[in-house]
C-alpha positions in Angstrom: -70.8 264.9 155.1 -72.5 262.8 152.4 -75.3 264.8 150.9 -76.2 265.6 147.3 -75.3 269.3 147.0 -77.5 272.2 145.8 -75.9 275.6 145.0 -75.6 278.0 147.9 -76.1 281.5 146.4 -76.4 284.8 148.2 -79.3 287.2 147.8 -77.6 290.0 145.8 -76.2 287.6 143.3 -79.4 285.6 143.1 -81.4 288.7 142.4 -79.0 290.0 139.8 -79.0 286.6 138.0 -82.8 286.3 138.2 -83.1 289.8 136.6 -81.4 288.3 133.5 -84.4 286.2 132.8 -84.4 282.6 131.7 -83.4 283.0 128.1 -80.0 283.5 126.3 -77.7 286.0 127.8 -77.7 289.4 126.1 -75.1 292.2 126.4 -77.6 294.8 127.4 -79.1 292.9 130.3 -75.7 291.8 131.5 -74.6 295.4 131.5 -77.7 296.4 133.4 -77.8 293.7 136.0 -74.4 292.1 136.3 -71.9 294.9 135.5 -72.9 296.8 138.7 -71.5 293.9 140.7 -68.0 294.7 139.1 -68.1 298.5 139.5 -64.6 298.7 141.1 -62.7 296.8 138.5 -64.7 298.3 135.6 -63.3 301.7 136.6 -60.0 300.7 135.2 -59.3 302.4 131.9 -57.9 299.4 130.1 -59.7 296.8 128.0 -59.2 293.6 130.0 -59.1 290.4 127.8 -57.0 288.2 130.1 -59.9 286.6 131.9 -58.6 283.2 131.0 -55.6 284.0 133.2 -56.8 286.0 136.2 -60.5 286.6 136.4 -62.0 289.9 137.3 -63.3 290.0 140.9 -66.7 291.1 142.0 -67.0 294.1 144.3 -68.3 291.9 147.2 -65.1 289.8 147.3 -63.7 292.5 149.6 -66.6 292.3 152.0 -66.5 288.5 151.9 -62.8 288.5 152.9 -63.5 291.1 155.5 -66.1 288.8 157.0 -63.4 286.2 157.6 -61.1 288.8 159.1 -63.8 290.3 161.3 -64.5 286.8 162.8 -60.8 286.5 163.6 -60.6 290.0 165.2 -63.8 289.5 167.1 -63.7 285.9 168.2 -60.1 284.9 167.8 -60.1 281.0 167.8 -63.9 281.1 167.6 -63.3 282.2 164.0 -62.8 278.6 163.1 -66.6 278.1 163.3 -67.1 280.7 160.6 -64.1 279.5 158.5 -65.2 275.8 158.6 -68.7 276.8 157.5 -67.1 278.6 154.5 -65.0 275.6 153.7 -68.2 273.4 153.6 -69.9 276.0 151.3 -66.8 276.1 149.0 -66.8 272.3 148.7 -70.6 272.2 148.1 -70.5 274.9 145.4 -67.5 273.3 143.6 -69.3 270.0 143.6 -72.3 271.7 142.0 -70.0 273.4 139.4 -68.5 270.2 138.2 -71.4 267.7 138.5 -70.3 265.8 141.6 -72.9 264.3 143.8 -70.9 264.5 147.1 -69.6 267.8 148.5 -67.1 266.0 150.6 -65.5 264.6 147.4 -64.1 268.1 146.8 -60.9 268.7 148.7 -59.7 272.3 149.1 -56.1 272.9 147.9 -54.1 276.0 147.3 -53.1 275.0 143.8 -53.7 272.4 141.1 -50.1 271.3 141.6 -50.8 270.4 145.2 -53.7 268.3 144.1 -51.6 266.5 141.5 -48.9 265.7 144.1 -51.6 264.3 146.4 -52.7 261.9 143.7 -49.1 260.9 142.7 -48.3 260.3 146.4 -51.3 258.0 146.7 -50.3 255.5 144.0 -49.1 252.2 145.5 -46.3 251.8 143.0 -43.0 253.3 144.1 -42.3 254.6 140.6 -45.7 254.9 138.9 -45.9 255.0 135.1 -47.5 258.2 133.9 -48.8 259.2 130.5 -49.2 262.9 129.9 -48.9 265.5 127.1 -46.7 268.3 126.1 -49.7 270.6 126.1 -50.2 270.7 129.9 -49.9 273.8 132.1 -46.4 274.6 133.3 -47.0 273.5 136.9 -48.3 270.0 135.8 -45.4 269.8 133.4 -42.8 270.8 135.9 -44.1 268.5 138.7 -44.1 265.5 136.4 -40.6 266.3 135.2 -39.4 266.7 138.8 -40.9 263.3 139.8 -39.2 261.8 136.7 -35.9 263.4 137.5 -36.0 262.2 141.1 -36.9 258.6 140.0 -40.3 258.9 141.6 -42.2 258.4 138.3 -41.6 257.3 134.8 -43.3 259.7 132.4 -44.2 259.1 128.7 -45.0 262.4 126.9 -47.3 262.8 124.0 -46.6 265.8 121.8 -49.1 267.8 119.7 -49.1 266.6 116.1 -47.9 269.0 113.4 -50.5 270.0 110.8 -49.8 271.4 107.4 -50.9 275.0 107.3 -52.0 275.2 110.9 -50.8 275.1 114.4 -50.0 271.7 116.1 -52.9 270.1 118.0 -53.2 267.1 120.4 -54.6 264.1 118.6 -56.9 261.7 120.6 -55.7 258.8 118.6 -52.1 259.4 119.8 -53.2 259.5 123.4 -55.2 256.3 122.9 -52.3 254.6 121.2 -49.9 255.5 124.1 -52.4 254.1 126.6 -53.0 250.8 124.7 -49.3 250.3 123.9 -48.2 250.9 127.5 -48.9 249.9 131.0 -49.8 253.2 132.7 -50.6 253.6 136.3 -51.8 257.2 135.8 -53.0 259.3 132.8 -52.8 263.1 133.4 -54.7 265.0 130.7 -56.3 268.4 130.4 -60.0 269.0 129.5 -58.9 272.1 127.7 -55.2 272.2 126.8 -53.3 275.2 128.1 -50.8 275.2 125.3 -53.2 274.9 122.4 -56.6 276.2 123.7 -58.0 272.9 122.4 -60.9 271.0 124.1 -60.0 267.3 124.1 -62.4 265.2 122.2 -63.5 261.6 123.0 -62.6 262.1 126.6 -64.8 259.3 127.8 -63.0 257.0 125.4 -59.7 258.0 126.8 -61.0 257.3 130.3 -62.4 253.9 129.4 -59.1 252.9 127.7 -57.2 254.0 130.8 -59.4 252.0 133.1 -59.1 249.0 130.9 -55.4 249.2 131.7 -56.2 249.7 135.4 -54.8 253.2 135.2 -56.4 256.2 137.0 -57.2 259.4 135.1 -56.4 262.8 136.5 -58.3 265.5 134.6 -57.0 269.0 134.7 -60.2 271.1 134.6 -58.6 274.5 135.4 -59.4 275.8 131.9 -62.9 274.3 131.7 -64.6 274.5 135.1 -66.8 277.5 135.0 -66.6 278.1 131.3 -67.8 274.7 129.8 -69.9 272.0 131.5 -67.6 269.4 133.1 -70.0 266.7 134.4 -67.1 265.0 136.2 -68.9 262.2 137.9 -70.7 261.1 134.7 -67.6 261.1 132.5 -65.9 258.9 135.0 -62.4 260.4 135.5 -60.9 259.4 138.8 -59.7 262.8 139.9 -60.0 266.3 138.7 -58.0 269.4 139.4 -59.2 273.0 139.2 -59.4 276.3 140.9 -61.0 279.7 141.2 -58.1 281.8 139.7 -59.7 282.1 136.2 -63.3 281.7 135.3 -64.8 281.7 138.8 -63.0 284.9 139.7 -61.7 283.9 143.1 -58.0 284.7 142.8 -55.0 282.7 143.9 -55.2 280.0 146.6 -58.7 278.7 146.2 -58.0 275.5 144.2 -59.4 272.0 144.6 -59.0 268.3 144.0 -62.1 266.4 143.2 -62.3 262.6 143.9 -64.7 260.3 142.1 -67.0 258.8 144.9 -65.9 255.3 144.0 -62.5 256.1 145.4 -63.6 257.7 148.7 -63.4 254.5 150.7 -60.7 252.8 148.6 -58.0 251.7 151.2 -55.4 251.2 148.4 -55.6 254.8 147.4 -54.5 256.9 150.4 -52.2 259.8 149.9 -49.0 260.6 151.9 -49.9 264.2 151.6 -51.9 264.3 154.8 -52.1 266.2 158.1 -54.2 266.6 161.2 -57.3 267.8 159.4 -57.5 264.3 157.8 -57.7 262.6 161.2 -60.9 260.8 162.2 -61.4 263.2 165.1 -59.6 266.4 164.1 -60.1 268.3 167.3 -59.9 265.4 169.7 -56.1 265.6 169.8 -55.8 261.9 170.4 -52.6 260.3 169.1 -52.9 256.5 168.5 -50.0 254.8 166.8 -52.4 253.8 163.9 -53.2 256.9 161.9 -57.0 256.8 161.9 -58.4 258.7 158.8 -61.6 260.5 158.5 -64.3 259.1 156.2 -64.9 260.1 152.6 -63.1 263.0 151.1 -62.1 264.4 154.5 -59.4 261.7 154.5 -57.7 263.7 151.7 -57.4 266.9 153.7 -54.0 267.9 154.9 -52.7 270.1 157.7 -54.3 273.4 158.8 -56.1 274.8 155.7 -56.0 278.4 154.4 -59.4 279.9 155.0 -59.2 283.3 153.4 -59.0 282.1 149.8 -62.3 280.2 150.3 -63.9 283.6 151.1 -62.3 285.1 148.0 -63.9 282.3 146.0 -67.4 282.8 147.3 -68.9 285.5 145.0 -67.4 284.3 141.8 -68.5 280.7 142.3 -72.0 281.8 143.2 -72.2 284.0 140.1 -71.3 281.2 137.7 -73.8 278.9 139.4 -76.5 281.5 139.5 -76.2 282.2 135.8 -75.4 278.7 134.7 -72.4 277.3 132.9 -74.2 276.3 129.8 -75.6 279.8 129.2 -72.2 281.3 129.9 -70.6 278.9 127.4 -73.1 279.9 124.7 -72.5 283.6 125.3 -68.8 283.1 125.3 -68.9 281.4 121.9 -70.9 284.4 120.5 -68.3 286.8 121.9 -65.4 284.7 120.5 -67.0 284.6 117.1 -67.3 288.3 117.1 -63.8 288.9 118.4 -62.4 286.5 115.7 -64.3 288.3 112.9 -63.0 291.7 114.2 -59.4 290.5 114.4 -59.5 288.9 111.0 -61.1 292.1 109.5 -58.2 294.0 111.0 -55.8 291.8 109.0 -54.6 289.6 111.9 -54.0 285.9 111.9 -56.2 284.2 114.4 -56.7 280.6 115.6 -59.0 278.9 118.0 -57.8 275.9 120.0 -59.8 273.4 118.0 -61.1 272.8 114.5 -64.6 274.0 115.5 -65.7 276.5 118.2 -67.2 273.7 120.3 -63.7 272.0 120.3 -62.1 275.1 121.7 -61.8 276.7 125.1 -62.7 280.3 126.0 -59.8 282.2 124.5 -58.5 283.0 121.0 -54.8 282.9 120.0 -53.0 285.3 117.8 -49.5 284.0 116.7 -46.6 286.3 117.2 -42.8 285.7 117.0 -42.2 287.9 120.1 -45.5 287.5 122.0 -44.2 288.9 125.3 -43.0 292.1 123.7 -46.2 292.4 121.8 -48.2 291.9 124.9 -46.3 294.7 126.7 -47.0 297.0 123.7 -50.7 296.2 123.8 -50.9 296.8 127.5 -49.2 300.2 127.0 -51.8 301.0 124.4 -54.7 300.1 126.9 -55.3 296.5 126.0 -54.5 293.8 128.6 -53.9 290.3 127.1 -51.2 287.8 127.9 -48.5 285.9 126.0 -47.8 282.2 126.1 -45.8 279.9 123.9 -45.6 282.1 120.8 -49.1 283.4 121.0 -51.1 286.3 122.3 -54.2 285.1 124.2 -57.6 287.0 124.1 -60.5 286.1 126.4 -63.6 288.3 126.9 -66.0 287.8 129.8 -69.6 288.6 130.6 -69.0 292.3 131.2 -66.9 292.8 128.1 -68.8 294.9 125.6 -69.0 294.7 121.8 -67.3 298.1 121.8 -64.5 296.7 123.9 -64.0 294.0 121.4 -64.0 296.4 118.4 -61.5 298.7 120.1 -59.3 295.7 121.1 -59.0 294.6 117.5 -58.2 298.1 116.4 -55.5 298.5 119.1 -54.0 295.1 118.2 -53.8 296.0 114.5 -52.2 299.3 115.2 -49.7 297.9 117.6 -48.7 294.8 115.7 -49.1 295.9 112.1 -48.3 299.7 112.4 -51.8 300.5 111.1 
């Protein structure tokens, strides 16, 4: 499988997206043509602004998963034909999502952490030197700390820099200094930092500096894929991690590891995280002493994959591809600007992840000393947001209305300020 991918989009989603027209996204047309695809979840009475955490599923997700189950009930082991076709579709559409010219360079995983371990376990050094940041998601943070504790990696951590009068942010200069001053084997960094909501700037400079030190770059794109353009192959990172849990609405289990094509035939970069699906002839059941790997990205597959999450991921991926990430990003920025103004007008402190909207992700942060308690209070009042690291996080999506945002600001002010 070595073909330049084109999006595979079903008829119902293609028709709904086409009805939006070619211009900028507008609330009224989204409500007319896209909201009906979400009728089940929109029956919930709450205002849902945790789309940066668990994305809202389309109605057709249920029938997509039923298709996978029906094949099993009807054909038993013959279901693998249907399941393998869906895996190929998933790999194809993720490649289209992130700007990758080979669908086989996308390797299905059940989590971003599984993808990170596959890369760490491919590094020839017994104790690779890793540079990462204190702003990574908990799973990345925990895995790296575990490898360090077990003597399987040496990790240098870069902390966000304190700023007078504002929240700490990651500084690209600090990352570049750590790379130039050290001898890293691996640099693990987020496209949008989970802890700060900040979009890293000068990413290509970081990648170039890493490559000058012969280090590989693992880009965590979980908070960017589907909400900002990634263009993975052009920017030149060696690996990327992501998944469908958030912005492509596929729920848990449908994650992926993307491999830059220059590494697909690299004999020095072969992971120990392997299994029979990585064999040259998966279903031949031959067992030579030399483990003969498949070609391309298939060499990074593991044991028997989990097919049902790939069906979960189908509709959300298709919707994002049909509408277009750049259009979705522009609409998201409009929503965030309106949400920010409403929260500020209600007397609340608000911060974006970066100094400008373009340097931020898709969610806003409201600082709070007891964010988990506040989040529970908001949910009891009909507003679903989440709490992380001393902040409440707010993220609208394409079927969030202006009225939802106004009401969310009002509920937040009443709950947090007794107004």
